[in-house]
N, C-alpha and C positions, 0 to 999 in steps of 0.2 A: 537570451530567449526570454520573451515576455512570459508571465504566469498562465495566462489562459491558455497560450500555446504548450506549455509544459505540462499542462494538466490533461489536455486531449492527448498527447504523447502517452501519459501515465495511463490513462484509461484504457487507450486501445492498443499498446504494445503487447502488453502481457495477454490479453484476452484474444489476440491475433495468435502470437508464438505459442501458446499453450494449447489451442484448438489445432494450430498447425502440426505440432510435434505429434500431438494424437493422431491425427490422420495420417502422417507420414510413419509412425511406428505401426499403425495398424494396418497400412499398405503393404508394410514389408514383412508383416505376420509375426511381429514381435508381442502385439496384445490383440486381444478379441476387436472385433467389430461392436460397437453400442453407443447408447448417448451417455457418456460419464456423469453427466449432471443428473441424470434419473436412473440410470442402472448402475452405475459404481463399479463397472468391471474390471477398472484400474486405477491406479493412483497418478497423479500428477507427474510424480517422480519416475515410476516405470514407464510412462509415456514418455518422457524427455530423456530418460538416459538410454533408450533403447536405439540401436543403429545410429544414424547420422543425426538423428534427433539432440543428441547430446551436445553437439557441437552449435547448433542454432539457439537451441535453449540457453546454454550457458555463456554465451555471448549476448543475448539479448537482454537476459535477466541481471547479469551484472550490471549493464548499462542501464537498466532500470532501476537498480538500487541506487545509483549512483544520481540519477534522476530523483528520485525519492527524496535523498537528502537535500538535494536542491528546492525540491518542492518544500520542505519542512523550514528552510530558510525563509522562504516567502512567505510562508505562514506566519512566522514570527514578524517580520517585517511587515505583513499585512494587519496583525494585532496591534501593532505599535504604531499604524497610523490611525486606527480605530479610537484607540485608547488614549492615543497623544503621548504615550510614555510605554516602556517595556515593562510588562507586567510578570508577576513570578509565574502565574499560569501559564502565560505564552511561552516561557523557558521550559517549563514542564512539558507542554505539548510538544515543543520543538525537540526536545532530547527522548521522549518515548518515540517520536516518527523516526529520529535519526539511529537510535539503537535497534528499532525494528528494521530498519533498511540495512543497517549494516550486519545484522544476523541473517538477513536473506540472501545478501552476497556470500556470507560466511557458508550458508547451505548450498548455494549455487556452485561454489567453489569445491565442496566435499562431493558434489554428485556426480556419481558414476564411477566413485573409488571405492574400494574393497578394504574389509578391516571392522573389528568393532568399535574402534576409537572414531573412524571415519563415518561409521552409521550414527555412533552417538552424537557428533558434531552436526550432522545433516539434522536429526531430531532435535536437538537444542536450537538449531538456527530456523528451522521452520516455526518451530513451538513459540518462539520469542516475537516472529515477526507475525504470527498469526493473532498473539495476545496484545503486544504493543500497538500495532497498528490501528484496529479497531477502536483501542481504548485513546488514542491520540484523536483518531476522528469524532469519537463522542464527545472528548473534553473541547474539542475546537467546535461542534455544534451548540454546546451548551454558550459557549462565548457569543457565538453568533446570534442565538436567540437573545441574549442579553442585550446584544447592542442593536439587534432589530426594532427593539422599543424606540429607538432614535432615529427614524428613518431617513431624517434629514440630513444625518451625519454618516450613518452606515451606507443606506441605500441598498439593503439587502432584501430580496424577495422572500418571505415567509413561507411561501407555496414551495421553493427550493428548498426551505428547510425542512418542512413537513415532508418533502420527498425524501431527504437525507434522514430524517428521524426513521422514517418507514423501513429505509434500508438498514438502519441500526437495530431496531428490532427486529428484524428479519434474522441478522447475525445472532443477535442474544437468543432469540427461539431457536434456532438450528443448534447452537451452542448447547443449551438446554436440554434439548432432545437426546444430542450426542452423549451428554453428562449421564442423563437419566439410562439410557441404554447401556453404558457403562457400568454405573451402580448395580443394574439389575443383571448384568452379566448376559446381556442379550444382544449386544453389539455385534455386527457381522464385519465381515472383510468389507463388502458393498455398502452396507450402511456409512462406515467410515470414509469410505470414498467420495459419496454422494455429499458427505460434511464437509469434506476437503474442496471439492471442486464448486461446491455452491458458495461457501464463505469465500474463497478466493473471487469468485465472481461479484459478490455483493460488495467486496471491500472496493471493486473497480467501479461499481455504478455509484458508490459514493463520491467518489473522484470526480464524476460526471458532473455531480452537481456544483462542484467548484468552477467547472468550466462558464456555468452561468452567474456565478456569484463573482468572479473575476474578470467579468465581460469589458468592464470599463477600468481596469485595475493596471496601471502601467507601473513598471518598476524602473528606476534610475538611477545610476551610479553618480551620487554626487561627492565632489571633492573639493571643498573650499579652501579658500586662502590661507586659513588657519591650520588645517590637517597637512596643506603643503609645507607651511612653515615649521610646524612640527616634525613633520619626516626629515626635512633638511638638518634641524637643529640634532635630530638623534642620530645623524651619522658624522656630527662634528668632534 
């Protein structure tokens, strides 16, 4: 699968499934009807684990987590292509993204289970995902801004970077408001849910920018004669 196609799937699959399971759970009477991005009447987790929604959400989001790992592998290769070598920062971004994806899978795996330990694992999983993934996105954006100064080499449209920066600023702004509400003890169930739904939405909007950045990026698995010879020698 090519990077641009992978990015498209990463953008739209979680948006589709999260809204689908909300509509399904609400239609079955498990959660109230509302616009969760504005009203915050329920959490993504509650919408996803109610009735038949659990099986749809779990299957889709585990696959999404695996695709995210694949995405960050492409990111590391992409940065290597831009710089001409693998930088320390590209490794750092890669591991931030991969760890975030793994903890998302952990969260989904424990979704719908009971017990304090299982609840703790869900909270840890989604917390790490919501921290590590935006951080990896921010650092990738910084790398793109650095490389965009050499347009002949990077061919990165700065308008797309400005769009991604706007998305990151919104995520940070919402996170600061959430933290302020928490510190002042004015956070409500609804406000916490609004934060969750909107940050999840904005994270996918960031990936949409990668669709356009990677419009001409093709990935090819290259195996040269030296690689084959080394593989044969290792078997002898």
